[in-house]
SERODO-981709 format. One line per field, with one value per residue: residue number from 0; x, y, z of N, C-alpha, C in turn; chain. Coordinates in steps of 0.2 Angstrom, whole numbers. Layout:
// residues N
seq c(NUM	...) .
n.xx c(X	...) .
n.yy c(Y	...) .
n.zz c(Z	...) .
ca.xx c(X	...) .
ca.yy c(Y	...) .
ca.zz c(Z	...) .
c.xx c(X	...) .
c.yy c(Y	...) .
c.zz c(Z	...) .
mol c(A	...) .
//
This chain:
// residues 336
seq c(0	1	2	3	4	5	6	7	8	9	10	11	12	13	14	15	16	17	18	19	20	21	22	23	24	25	26	27	28	29	30	31	32	33	34	35	36	37	38	39	40	41	42	43	44	45	46	47	48	49	50	51	52	53	54	55	56	57	58	59	60	61	62	63	64	65	66	67	68	69	70	71	72	73	74	75	76	77	78	79	80	81	82	83	84	85	86	87	88	89	90	91	92	93	94	95	96	97	98	99	100	101	102	103	104	105	106	107	108	109	110	111	112	113	114	115	116	117	118	119	120	121	122	123	124	125	126	127	128	129	130	131	132	133	134	135	136	137	138	139	140	141	142	143	144	145	146	147	148	149	150	151	152	153	154	155	156	157	158	159	160	161	162	163	164	165	166	167	168	169	170	171	172	173	174	175	176	177	178	179	180	181	182	183	184	185	186	187	188	189	190	191	192	193	194	195	196	197	198	199	200	201	202	203	204	205	206	207	208	209	210	211	212	213	214	215	216	217	218	219	220	221	222	223	224	225	226	227	228	229	230	231	232	233	234	235	236	237	238	239	240	241	242	243	244	245	246	247	248	249	250	251	252	253	254	255	256	257	258	259	260	261	262	263	264	265	266	267	268	269	270	271	272	273	274	275	276	277	278	279	280	281	282	283	284	285	286	287	288	289	290	291	292	293	294	295	296	297	298	299	300	301	302	303	304	305	306	307	308	309	310	311	312	313	314	315	316	317	318	319	320	321	322	323	324	325	326	327	328	329	330	331	332	333	334	335) .
n.xx c(145	141	134	123	117	113	103	93	91	84	74	64	61	55	44	38	32	23	15	10	2	-6	-12	-22	-29	-37	-44	-50	-57	-67	-73	-82	-89	-103	-110	-119	-111	-115	-129	-123	-115	-124	-135	-149	-154	-154	-168	-173	-167	-166	-165	-157	-148	-143	-137	-124	-118	-113	-106	-96	-89	-84	-90	-98	-88	-79	-74	-61	-56	-55	-48	-36	-35	-34	-21	-14	-14	-10	7	10	9	-4	-19	-33	-48	-57	-74	-83	-76	-74	-62	-43	-37	-24	-22	-35	-27	-16	-21	-28	-19	-12	-18	-17	-4	-1	-7	-3	10	13	8	14	28	25	21	33	43	39	34	48	53	44	45	58	61	53	61	72	67	62	45	44	33	31	36	25	12	16	15	0	-5	-1	-6	-20	-23	-17	-25	-39	-50	-46	-56	-64	-56	-54	-68	-72	-61	-65	-79	-78	-67	-72	-85	-90	-81	-76	-66	-54	-57	-73	-69	-67	-52	-49	-54	-72	-77	-67	-55	-44	-31	-31	-28	-21	-5	-7	-20	-20	-15	-22	-33	-30	-27	-35	-36	-23	-19	-27	-22	-9	-10	-13	-1	8	8	12	25	31	29	37	49	49	54	68	74	76	82	93	99	98	109	127	136	132	128	142	146	138	143	156	151	141	128	109	102	114	118	108	108	123	123	111	102	108	108	94	89	88	78	69	66	67	52	45	46	39	26	19	8	-1	-2	-9	-18	-25	-28	-37	-50	-48	-51	-62	-70	-68	-73	-61	-54	-45	-33	-38	-53	-56	-54	-63	-74	-73	-73	-86	-94	-93	-80	-70	-57	-52	-49	-42	-31	-27	-25	-14	-5	-6	1	15	19	19	31	40	42	46	59	67	70	77	89	94	97	112	115	113	120	134	141	131	130	125	122	114	103	93	83	80	83	90	108	115	134	151) .
n.yy c(-54	-66	-66	-56	-66	-77	-70	-63	-76	-81	-72	-72	-87	-86	-77	-85	-96	-86	-82	-94	-100	-88	-85	-99	-97	-85	-91	-100	-91	-84	-92	-98	-87	-77	-72	-76	-78	-78	-73	-61	-57	-57	-49	-40	-50	-62	-63	-65	-75	-90	-109	-115	-107	-99	-110	-111	-102	-104	-114	-109	-100	-112	-114	-126	-134	-144	-135	-138	-143	-133	-126	-130	-130	-118	-114	-119	-113	-103	-104	-104	-91	-87	-79	-80	-74	-61	-61	-48	-37	-47	-47	-52	-56	-51	-39	-30	-29	-22	-11	-4	-6	6	19	19	18	31	37	32	32	47	49	41	48	60	57	51	60	73	69	62	73	82	73	75	87	88	79	87	97	94	92	106	120	118	102	97	102	94	84	81	82	71	59	62	63	49	39	41	36	31	33	42	53	56	59	72	79	79	86	99	104	99	99	110	121	119	118	109	93	79	68	53	49	61	72	73	62	63	53	41	42	53	62	76	80	90	89	76	76	87	82	70	75	78	65	59	65	62	50	54	62	52	45	53	54	44	42	53	51	38	43	52	49	42	50	57	48	49	59	58	49	43	49	62	68	72	79	90	95	101	112	110	115	109	111	106	95	88	88	84	73	65	63	55	42	40	41	28	19	25	24	12	8	16	10	-2	1	2	-9	-7	6	2	-4	6	14	7	11	26	27	23	34	42	40	35	25	15	0	0	3	-7	-20	-18	-17	-32	-41	-40	-44	-56	-60	-70	-74	-63	-55	-66	-63	-50	-52	-59	-48	-39	-44	-46	-36	-27	-37	-34	-22	-22	-29	-22	-11	-19	-22	-7	-5	-7	4	13	16	8	0	-10	-26	-37	-49	-64	-69	-88	-86	-78	-63	-47	-45	-37	-33	-26) .
n.zz c(-13	-13	-1	-4	-13	-6	2	-7	-12	3	0	-10	-7	4	0	-11	-3	8	-4	-5	5	8	-3	-3	7	2	-7	-1	8	1	-8	2	5	5	-7	-21	-35	-49	-48	-43	-55	-63	-59	-59	-74	-71	-71	-80	-88	-97	-89	-94	-99	-91	-86	-93	-89	-78	-81	-89	-85	-75	-62	-59	-56	-41	-27	-23	-33	-44	-39	-40	-54	-56	-48	-54	-68	-63	-60	-72	-78	-81	-75	-77	-83	-81	-70	-71	-79	-89	-96	-98	-84	-81	-89	-83	-69	-75	-80	-71	-61	-65	-62	-50	-44	-45	-38	-27	-25	-24	-12	-3	-4	0	14	18	16	26	37	43	43	51	62	66	68	82	89	92	96	109	119	116	111	98	98	105	97	85	91	95	81	77	83	84	72	67	74	66	54	36	29	35	35	20	18	23	18	5	7	11	3	-9	-12	-4	-2	-19	-24	-28	-38	-37	-40	-49	-61	-70	-81	-83	-98	-105	-114	-108	-112	-116	-104	-97	-89	-80	-79	-71	-60	-53	-49	-42	-30	-20	-16	-13	-2	7	10	14	26	34	35	35	50	57	53	59	71	75	70	77	92	88	86	99	107	101	105	119	121	124	116	110	122	126	114	116	127	121	117	104	96	98	86	81	82	79	63	61	70	74	60	53	60	61	52	44	53	48	35	33	42	32	21	24	26	15	12	23	14	3	8	13	4	-6	4	1	-13	-16	-9	-17	-30	-36	-52	-47	-42	-32	-29	-37	-33	-21	-29	-35	-22	-19	-33	-32	-41	-43	-49	-51	-39	-31	-40	-36	-23	-24	-31	-22	-11	-17	-18	-6	-1	-8	-5	7	4	-7	8	15	6	4	16	15	9	18	29	31	39	40	32	17	26	28	39	45	47	36	37	39	44	58	54	60) .
ca.xx c(143	138	130	118	113	109	98	88	87	79	66	61	57	49	38	33	29	18	11	6	-3	-12	-19	-27	-33	-41	-49	-55	-62	-69	-78	-86	-92	-112	-111	-120	-105	-121	-132	-118	-113	-130	-140	-160	-156	-154	-174	-175	-162	-166	-161	-152	-143	-138	-130	-121	-113	-110	-99	-91	-82	-81	-92	-101	-83	-78	-68	-52	-55	-56	-42	-30	-35	-32	-18	-8	-13	-6	9	11	5	-11	-23	-42	-54	-62	-81	-85	-75	-75	-56	-40	-36	-20	-25	-37	-23	-12	-25	-29	-14	-8	-20	-17	5	3	-8	0	17	12	4	21	32	24	22	39	49	36	33	55	56	41	50	64	61	49	64	76	65	57	42	43	26	33	33	18	10	15	12	-7	-7	0	-8	-30	-22	-17	-31	-43	-49	-45	-62	-67	-52	-57	-75	-70	-61	-70	-84	-73	-62	-74	-91	-90	-75	-77	-59	-53	-66	-75	-71	-63	-45	-48	-60	-78	-78	-61	-53	-38	-25	-32	-29	-16	-3	-9	-28	-20	-10	-27	-39	-25	-23	-38	-33	-15	-20	-29	-18	-3	-11	-11	6	13	7	17	33	32	28	42	55	53	57	74	77	74	86	100	100	99	115	132	141	125	129	149	143	132	151	161	149	138	120	104	103	121	118	103	111	130	123	105	99	108	107	89	85	87	72	65	67	63	45	42	43	37	21	16	2	-6	-4	-12	-25	-28	-30	-43	-54	-48	-50	-68	-71	-67	-72	-55	-55	-39	-34	-40	-57	-56	-56	-71	-80	-72	-76	-93	-99	-88	-75	-63	-50	-50	-48	-37	-23	-24	-21	-5	0	-5	6	22	19	23	37	44	44	51	64	73	71	81	94	95	101	119	120	112	122	139	140	129	132	119	122	107	100	93	75	81	85	98	111	121	140	151) .
ca.yy c(-55	-72	-63	-55	-70	-77	-64	-62	-82	-82	-67	-78	-93	-82	-74	-92	-97	-81	-83	-100	-97	-83	-90	-105	-94	-81	-94	-105	-87	-83	-101	-97	-79	-79	-69	-79	-74	-77	-67	-55	-55	-56	-44	-42	-50	-68	-68	-64	-81	-98	-111	-118	-101	-99	-114	-110	-98	-106	-119	-106	-99	-117	-113	-130	-138	-142	-128	-141	-144	-125	-119	-132	-127	-108	-113	-126	-107	-95	-104	-100	-83	-89	-78	-82	-70	-57	-61	-42	-35	-47	-47	-56	-53	-49	-33	-24	-27	-16	-2	0	-1	13	24	18	20	39	39	28	37	54	51	39	51	67	54	49	66	76	64	62	82	83	70	74	91	85	76	89	102	91	96	110	120	112	96	98	103	91	74	84	82	65	57	60	58	42	32	42	29	36	36	46	57	56	60	77	83	78	88	104	107	99	101	117	126	118	118	103	88	77	61	54	51	63	75	67	63	61	47	42	42	62	67	77	78	96	86	69	79	90	74	67	80	77	56	57	72	58	45	55	64	48	39	55	52	36	42	57	49	34	46	59	45	39	56	57	42	50	65	52	44	46	54	67	71	73	86	97	97	103	117	110	115	106	109	104	89	84	87	82	64	64	63	48	38	39	38	19	16	29	20	3	10	18	3	-9	4	-1	-13	0	11	-2	-4	12	16	7	15	34	27	20	40	46	38	34	20	13	-6	0	4	-12	-24	-19	-21	-38	-44	-38	-47	-62	-60	-75	-74	-57	-57	-69	-60	-43	-52	-60	-44	-34	-49	-45	-26	-29	-40	-31	-15	-24	-32	-16	-7	-23	-21	0	-5	-6	10	21	14	4	-6	-16	-31	-42	-57	-70	-78	-92	-84	-73	-58	-44	-47	-32	-35	-21) .
ca.zz c(-19	-9	3	-7	-18	0	5	-11	-12	6	1	-14	-3	8	-5	-13	1	10	-7	-7	10	7	-10	-2	13	2	-11	5	12	-6	-11	7	7	4	-14	-25	-41	-53	-46	-44	-61	-70	-58	-61	-79	-70	-69	-88	-92	-98	-85	-102	-101	-83	-84	-98	-91	-75	-84	-96	-76	-71	-57	-58	-52	-34	-24	-25	-43	-48	-36	-42	-62	-56	-48	-61	-73	-62	-60	-81	-79	-85	-69	-80	-87	-74	-75	-71	-83	-95	-101	-95	-76	-81	-90	-78	-64	-79	-81	-64	-57	-69	-61	-42	-43	-45	-31	-20	-27	-22	-4	1	-5	5	19	23	18	29	42	45	44	55	68	69	74	86	93	92	103	114	127	117	108	90	98	108	89	79	95	95	77	75	90	82	63	69	75	62	49	29	24	36	32	15	15	26	13	-1	8	13	-2	-14	-14	1	-7	-24	-27	-32	-40	-32	-42	-55	-62	-74	-84	-85	-104	-109	-112	-101	-116	-116	-100	-97	-83	-75	-75	-67	-54	-50	-48	-39	-24	-13	-12	-10	4	12	10	16	32	39	36	40	59	59	53	63	81	76	70	87	95	88	87	108	110	98	109	127	119	125	110	111	128	122	109	120	130	117	114	99	97	98	76	76	85	74	58	61	72	73	55	49	64	62	43	46	55	44	28	37	43	27	15	29	27	10	14	25	12	0	10	15	-5	-6	7	0	-19	-14	-7	-22	-37	-41	-54	-46	-40	-23	-32	-41	-27	-19	-35	-33	-18	-21	-36	-32	-45	-40	-51	-51	-33	-30	-43	-34	-15	-24	-32	-16	-7	-22	-18	3	0	-15	-3	14	-1	-6	11	17	3	5	21	17	7	22	35	28	45	37	24	18	26	30	45	44	48	30	42	38	51	58	56	61) .
c.xx c(137	133	123	114	110	104	93	84	81	74	64	58	52	43	34	27	25	11	5	1	-8	-15	-22	-30	-39	-45	-52	-62	-70	-76	-82	-90	-100	-114	-113	-114	-112	-125	-128	-116	-119	-135	-147	-159	-157	-164	-177	-171	-165	-161	-156	-144	-139	-134	-124	-113	-112	-103	-96	-86	-82	-83	-97	-96	-81	-72	-60	-51	-53	-47	-37	-29	-31	-23	-10	-8	-9	0	15	7	1	-15	-31	-43	-56	-68	-84	-85	-72	-70	-50	-37	-29	-19	-29	-32	-17	-17	-26	-24	-10	-11	-17	-8	4	-1	-6	8	18	12	11	27	32	23	29	44	43	35	41	56	50	45	56	64	57	55	69	74	60	54	41	36	25	32	28	12	11	14	4	-9	-8	-6	-17	-27	-22	-21	-38	-43	-48	-51	-65	-64	-55	-64	-74	-67	-64	-77	-82	-71	-67	-79	-92	-89	-76	-68	-55	-61	-66	-73	-65	-53	-43	-54	-66	-77	-74	-57	-45	-31	-24	-29	-21	-13	-5	-16	-25	-19	-17	-33	-35	-25	-27	-37	-29	-16	-21	-26	-11	-3	-9	-5	11	15	12	22	35	34	35	50	58	56	65	77	79	82	95	101	101	107	120	134	135	127	138	150	144	140	153	157	143	131	116	106	109	120	113	106	118	129	117	103	101	108	98	84	85	82	67	61	65	54	40	40	40	29	17	10	-2	-8	-9	-20	-29	-32	-35	-48	-53	-51	-59	-73	-72	-66	-67	-53	-47	-40	-38	-49	-60	-56	-60	-76	-78	-75	-83	-96	-94	-83	-68	-57	-45	-46	-44	-31	-22	-21	-14	-2	0	3	14	23	23	28	39	47	49	60	69	73	77	90	97	97	110	122	117	119	128	142	136	128	125	122	115	108	99	83	76	82	91	103	115	130	144	158) .
c.yy c(-61	-73	-62	-59	-75	-76	-65	-70	-85	-78	-73	-84	-91	-82	-81	-95	-93	-83	-88	-101	-93	-83	-94	-102	-89	-88	-98	-97	-85	-86	-99	-91	-82	-75	-76	-75	-74	-73	-61	-53	-52	-50	-47	-48	-59	-68	-68	-70	-85	-101	-114	-112	-100	-106	-116	-107	-98	-112	-114	-104	-104	-117	-122	-136	-140	-140	-132	-140	-136	-122	-124	-131	-120	-111	-116	-119	-104	-98	-104	-95	-81	-85	-79	-76	-66	-59	-55	-38	-38	-47	-52	-51	-50	-38	-27	-24	-20	-10	-2	1	6	18	24	20	26	42	38	33	43	53	47	41	58	63	54	55	72	73	64	69	86	80	70	82	92	84	79	95	97	93	103	114	117	106	94	97	100	84	77	80	72	60	56	59	50	38	36	40	34	36	40	55	60	61	68	83	85	83	97	106	105	101	108	122	127	118	113	96	84	70	58	53	58	68	71	66	62	56	46	44	49	66	70	79	81	89	80	73	83	85	72	70	76	67	54	62	66	54	49	56	58	44	46	54	49	39	45	55	44	39	53	55	42	47	60	53	44	56	63	49	47	52	61	72	75	80	92	99	100	109	118	111	112	103	105	97	81	82	83	73	61	61	54	40	36	38	31	16	18	26	14	5	14	13	0	-4	3	-4	-7	6	8	-1	3	18	14	7	22	32	24	30	43	45	36	28	18	6	-5	-3	-5	-21	-25	-21	-28	-42	-42	-41	-52	-64	-64	-74	-67	-54	-59	-66	-53	-45	-56	-53	-40	-37	-47	-39	-25	-29	-34	-24	-17	-27	-27	-11	-10	-22	-13	1	-3	0	19	20	8	-1	-12	-17	-36	-47	-60	-73	-82	-90	-79	-64	-54	-45	-40	-36	-28	-21) .
c.zz c(-15	-6	0	-11	-11	2	-1	-12	-6	5	-4	-13	1	6	-6	-6	8	4	-9	0	9	1	-9	2	8	-4	-8	7	5	-7	-4	8	1	-1	-18	-32	-47	-53	-46	-51	-68	-67	-59	-67	-77	-71	-78	-93	-92	-91	-88	-101	-97	-85	-87	-96	-82	-76	-88	-87	-74	-64	-53	-55	-46	-33	-26	-31	-45	-45	-39	-50	-62	-52	-52	-70	-71	-64	-69	-83	-82	-77	-72	-81	-79	-77	-74	-75	-90	-101	-96	-88	-76	-82	-86	-70	-69	-79	-73	-57	-59	-66	-54	-39	-43	-39	-24	-20	-23	-17	0	1	1	12	23	23	24	36	44	47	51	63	69	71	78	91	97	97	106	119	124	112	101	93	102	102	86	83	93	86	74	76	86	74	64	71	71	57	42	30	28	33	25	14	18	21	7	-1	8	7	-12	-15	-9	-2	-18	-29	-30	-35	-36	-33	-47	-55	-66	-77	-86	-92	-108	-107	-109	-106	-117	-113	-100	-90	-77	-69	-71	-59	-49	-48	-42	-30	-17	-8	-10	-3	7	13	16	24	36	39	37	47	61	59	57	69	79	76	76	91	96	88	97	109	106	103	119	125	122	119	107	116	125	118	112	125	127	114	107	101	97	90	76	77	81	67	58	66	73	65	51	53	63	54	43	46	51	39	29	37	35	21	19	28	20	10	18	19	5	1	11	6	-8	-4	3	-8	-18	-13	-11	-29	-39	-45	-51	-43	-36	-24	-35	-37	-24	-23	-34	-30	-19	-24	-37	-38	-45	-43	-50	-43	-30	-32	-40	-27	-19	-25	-28	-12	-8	-18	-10	4	-3	-10	2	11	-2	0	14	11	3	11	21	13	9	26	33	33	44	32	24	18	29	33	43	43	42	33	38	44	50	58	56	67) .
mol c(A	A	A	A	A	A	A	A	A	A	A	A	A	A	A	A	A	A	A	A	A	A	A	A	A	A	A	A	A	A	A	A	A	A	A	A	A	A	A	A	A	A	A	A	A	A	A	A	A	A	A	A	A	A	A	A	A	A	A	A	A	A	A	A	A	A	A	A	A	A	A	A	A	A	A	A	A	A	A	A	A	A	A	A	A	A	A	A	A	A	A	A	A	A	A	A	A	A	A	A	A	A	A	A	A	A	A	A	A	A	A	A	A	A	A	A	A	A	A	A	A	A	A	A	A	A	A	A	A	A	A	A	A	A	A	A	A	A	A	A	A	A	A	A	A	A	A	A	A	A	A	A	A	A	A	A	A	A	A	A	A	A	A	A	A	A	A	A	A	A	A	A	A	A	A	A	A	A	A	A	A	A	A	A	A	A	A	A	A	A	A	A	A	A	A	A	A	A	A	A	A	A	A	A	A	A	A	A	A	A	A	A	A	A	A	A	A	A	A	A	A	A	A	A	A	A	A	A	A	A	A	A	A	A	A	A	A	A	A	A	A	A	A	A	A	A	A	A	A	A	A	A	A	A	A	A	A	A	A	A	A	A	A	A	A	A	A	A	A	A	A	A	A	A	A	A	A	A	A	A	A	A	A	A	A	A	A	A	A	A	A	A	A	A	A	A	A	A	A	A	A	A	A	A	A	A	A	A	A	A	A	A	A	A	A	A	A	A	A	A	A	A	A	A	A	A	A	A	A	A	A	A	A	A	A	A) .
//
C-alpha cells in the first residue's frame, strides 16, 4: 500500500508539472497567433458595430489586458475550477467540454477497443506463423496504413461507403433535426461507424506490428525451444507461453496511444463533421477562443497522463512479478 501511495503521488506531481508547462506554452502560442479574436468572434459584423461597442466586447473578454495579467488571472481561476467562458459558444467552458466530450467518448472508446483487440489478435497470429502468407499479408496491411494520414483514410471511407454506396451517413452524430437526447443507441452507433472505423484502422496497424515483434521474441526464447523439444505445437506455445508475455507490452502501447487517438479524432471529426471535442478544438483554434482552447489542452493532457497511469496500475494485475514500486523518476520498477 505504501508503494502504491508513492506511485500515485509521483504521478500527481508529474502531472502538475506537465500541466504547468503545457498550459504556459499553449497560452504563449495562442497569444502570438496571427488570428484576431475580435474579428474571429464578430466576423463580417465587425464592420457594422461602433468603436464603443467593439471596445465593450474587448473589455468583456479581457483582451485589453497585457498577456501576463490575462494568464495570471486565468491560471488563478483555473485552480479554483473556473475555466472561464467560451467566446464562440458563449457558455462556461466546462459545459462545452462536457457536452462535446460525451460525443467524442463513444467514438474514441469504440476505436480504442477495436484497434486494441483486433491489432493484438493480428499481431499474435503474424508472430506465431512468421514469414507465412498470413504474416506477409498482415505486415503489408500494417505498413501501408501505419503511414496513411487519418484524414485521408476518412475521406476514402466517406466517399466509398457514404457517398458512393450510401451505406452510412456522411456527417453528424445523429439524424438531422433530431435533438441529441432523442437519438437512439442504434442511430448513434450507425453514425459512429465510419469515424470509428477510420481511427481503428490506423490504431490496428501499430498494435499489430508491435505485438508481432514480441511474439517472435517469445518463439526465439529458451523456454519456447524447450517446449518444441517436448513436442509442443506452435499454436500451443503461443497460447501457453506467448499470450501472457506479449499482453503486458500490448497493454502499455494501447494506453500510451490515447494521445494519438485524441489527435486522430480531431482529424476524423473534421472529415465527418462529427460534433465532438476534436472538432471543437479546431473551431477554438481558428476563431481564437483562448479560454476554450487552453481548457481543451489541459483536458487532453489529463486524458493522456491518466491513460499511462492506468496502464502502470494494470501491470500488477497482468503480471504478478511486478509491484508498484516507484523509482525516483516515477516509473514502475521490476521486482521478482
